[in-house]
N, C-alpha and C positions, 0 to 999 in steps of 0.2 A: 852605651851613648844615650843620653837622655833625649826627650822629645825636642826641647829647645835646640839642642846641638844638631840634632838630626834635621830640623827644619832649616836652620843655617846652612848646614852643609848641602841640602837639596837647593836652596836658593842660590848658593854659590855656583852649583853646576849648572843650573838652569840659565844663568846669566852669561855663562861663558860661551863664547862664539864657536859655533859648529858649522863644518862644512855642509852643504846642501845634501839632504838624505841621509846623513849619519845620525843614528839613534843614540841618545845619551842613556847608557846603561847604569851609570854610577849610582843615581838615586834609587833605582830599582835593586841593585845589588845591597845597597845600604839598608833598604827597608827589609830585604830578605834575611840579612844578618840580624837585625834587630827581631824579626819574628823567629828566628832560630834560637836566638838567646832566650827569649821568653818560653819557647817550647821545652828547651833544656830545663829551665827553671820549674816549669809545671811538671816535668817528667820526675825530677828529683823530689818534689813534694809527693807525687803519686807513689814513688818508691818508698819513701818515709811511712806513708799511710799504710801502705801493704804491709810493711815489716811490722807495724804497730798492731794491725789486725792479726798477724801471725801470732804475736806474743799473747795477745788476748784469748785467741782460740786455744792456744797450748795451755794456758793456764786453766781456762773454763774446762777443757778436757780432763786435766789433772785434777782439778776440784771435784768434777763429777765422779771419776773413778774412785776417789777417796770416799765419797759420800755413798756411793753403792756398796764399797768394801764394808763400810761401818754398818750399813743396813743389813748386809748379808750376815755380818758378825753377830749383830743383834738378834736377828731372826734365827741363826742357828743356835746361839746360847739358851734362847727362850723356847725352842721347838719342843723339848720334852714337857715344858709346862702347858703349851698349847694342845699337845696331844692327850694330855691327862685330863685338862678341861672338857674337851671335846667327847672323850670316851665316857665320862660319867654322866 
């Protein structure tokens, strides 16, 4: 329900005749339903953002592991040359 429809709906209920002492709950219910709709939309956006962050973290961790593996492999293959240079 958009804002204009909500205002029209609320105005309709404000103008209706009520017995003395009766509280009109309809506008309040409509407002709460609208707020709930926006909260659900925001929660869907948060869930999407969290999924995106999870994927980025997993990719970064994988890339870091590959980089460390390559550095280890390079260091291991050149270890003999480093020892020879240091011992002379």
